[in-house]
N, C-alpha and C positions, 0 to 999 in steps of 0.2 A: 653607639651600636644598639645600647639598652637605655632608655629613659623613662623614669617614673616622675611625673609631673603634679605635685599637688594630690596623690593617691590616698584616698581614704576608703575603707570598706567596713560599711557595719552589719551586724545581725541584729535585725530588730535594734534593741537599745544596747547591744553590745557593741564597742568600738574596736574591731580586731586591727587595722591597721589604721594609722592618722596622719594625713599630710605628709605622706611620703616623698621625698625630693631625692633621685638618686640617679645617676648617670655613670654608666659603664662603658669605656671605651673598647674600640676593637683590640682583640689580643691579649684582652686583661682576664686574669682569674679571680674572681669576686667571691668569696665565701661569706655567708649570712650566719652568724650565730646569735643563739639567744635560748632560754629556757623553754620548756614547754608552755604553750599557749601565748608565747610572745607576739605571734603573728608570721612567722616564718612561712608555713606552708599557705595560709591564706596569699601573701606575696608571691609565692611562687604559682598560684592557682591563678592569679590575674596576669603573671607573665607569661603563662602557657595559654590564656584564654578560656581556662575552666570559670573562671569566677569575671564578674564585670565589676569595674570599682564602683562605689556609689558616688564617689566624685573623683576629678582628675583623669588623668591619661596614662596610658602606657604605650611606646614606641619601641617596635623592634626592626633593626635595619630600615628605619624611618616610615614605617607603618603603623598606624593605629591599630591596636588590636581589637578595638570595638568596631571602627568603622571599614577597617580591611583586613580581616581575619585572615582570609585565604592567603592573602599576598605575605602577612606577617608569618604565618605558621611554615609556607615555603622555606623560611629562613632558620627555622628552629628545629632543635632535637630536644627530646625530654625523655628523661630518666625518672619515674617517679619511685618513690618509697617502698611501694609494693608493685613487682613487676607483675603486668597482668598478658596472659597469654591465652592463645586459643588452645584449649588442651588438646584437640583432636587435630591438630596441624603439626607435622615436624617442625623443629627449628629451621631448616631450609625452606619449608614451604610458608612459614610464618615472615621469613625476611622478604620472599617474594611478593606476599600481600603487602608488606609495608612498601615495597618498590613500586608495585603496582598503585597504591593509593597516592605516591608523590609524583606519579605519571612519568617515572624513569624509562626511556627506552630500553629494549630488552637486551641489547648488547653491553650498554652501559651497566645496567642492573646485574647482569650476570657477573661482570667484572668487579662491581661492588661487592658482591654478596659472597664472592670467593675471597677477596681481599678481607673482609670483616669476619668471616670464618677462621681465617689464619691467624688475624691480628688477636682475637680472643679464644685461640686455639678451642673451637666448638668441633673442629672435625669428626672427632671421634663419636659424637653423638648428634650431629647436625639432622640426621636421616631418622632419629627416634621420635615418638611423639612427644610433644611437650609436657603430656601429663605425667610423664616418667622422670621428669627434671627436679633436680632438687633445688633449692632456694638460690644458691651460686651459680647453676647452671641459668636459671631463669635469669638471674641479674644480667650475666655475661650476654645472654642472648639479646635482652632489651638494650643494653649498651650497644651491640653490634647495630640494631634495628635503628637506632637513635642518630647514627652516624651515616648510615646508606646514603643519604642524599647529601651529604658535605655540607651540612647546616652551618651558617655563620654565626650561630648561637646554640651553645648547648647548657639546658638547665637540667641540675642535678639536685634530687631531694633526697639525701642521706645514700650517697651512691654507694657505699662501701659495705652496706649490710649484706651479711650472707656470703661475702667474698672470702675466700681463704687467701693467705699471705700472699701466694703466688699469682692468684688473679688481681689481689690490690696492687701490686707492683706493676704488673700489664697495665691498669686502669692509670695508676699514677704516670707512668712512662707516657702514656698515649695521650694524657692531658698536657704534658709538659710539651710534647710535640706539636699538639695540636693549637694550643696558644701561641707557640713561636711561628706557625703558619698564619696566625691571624684570627683564628677561632675566639669568640669571647665566652667565658665559661661562667655561669651563675650557679655557685654551688651553696647549698644550705647543710650544715652540718652540728652536730652537737660536739664534734671532737676538735677540742684546740690545738691538738698536735697535727692534725691533719690540715688545719687552716694555715699554721704557723709554716709547715714544710712546703705546700702549695701555693697559698693565695699571694697576689699581687698586693690586696687591700682585704681588708675584712670589715664587716659592718656588725654589731652586735646590737640587736632588737629586744626593748624591753617594753612587755604593755603596748605593742603596736607602734612603737616609736623607735627610731635610731637614736641610741644613746651614744654610740661611737662609731666613727668612720674614718680610716685611714690604715696604714700600713701596720706590721706587727711591731717595727721599730717604733713608731708612733705611740703604739700600745705600751711598750717598754718604757718609753719615755714617761708615761704617766707614773711608774712605779720607779723611778730613779732616785727618790728621796730615800735618805738612810730610816733604818728602821730601829728605834731604840732598844737596848736588850744588850747581852752579854756578848755577842758577836759583833755588834756595831757595824754601821756602813752594810748591811745586808739589804738587798733590793728584793721589792716583791715580785713573786713569780707571776707568770701569765696567768696560771689559775688563780691564783688570790685577785689578779686584777679583775678578772673575768667575773669572778664571784663577788666583787666588789660592786661592779658596774650593774650586775642582774639582781643583786639582793633586793629584796622588797622594801629593805629597811636602809638601802644604801642610796648614795648620790645619785643612782640612775633609775629610781623608783617611781620618780615623778611624772604623771600621765602628760 
């Protein structure tokens, strides 16, 4: 469903992503982790067509994002790390605007808008201007808009920012439901606990390169060796393993 093939992106002499080969099948929730500046946001921008690779190709649902961007975008939903709305539209008007962009028939759009307003509990403020929304309300509206056209692939960049605990639970439950239904989710996050709870596989990126790719069980297996000390037999935590992989002095630091 998603395929990065030899993808490299440079900014002048700075190499942001280097030779990325990654395939994510239908129905998988994939979480990309890494420190600030690792290349996660650049990877996501190439995946949603906001940046072109310097080399290599990105495919979504079989469509090349450079050669056939319109066809690829019809299969994509995107929730950026900073929700962008039209301040002088109400939430409902914004959803109608998105539905029109995707060419949804009026009857189908009306049904989907009502469903997503209900799913994300937007009814109380759906007819208020977006300029009055809190960050969490904005994020919920952007989530709703990203799912209106029932995309095959949902791309999330730090999706839980600004959400209260109830909204976080709504989003988690929705992601589980949609992936069971065959949707592919690509999520960038700094939160290891979130990846552990939700992801089928995780990737850890350091200096533009994947230094780990596998399940959380695979990651735990890297720390299954005993640690010398008073307790004996103690395994390294996921946090310790992540910090070891992403350390500039650790085994994952070579470019």
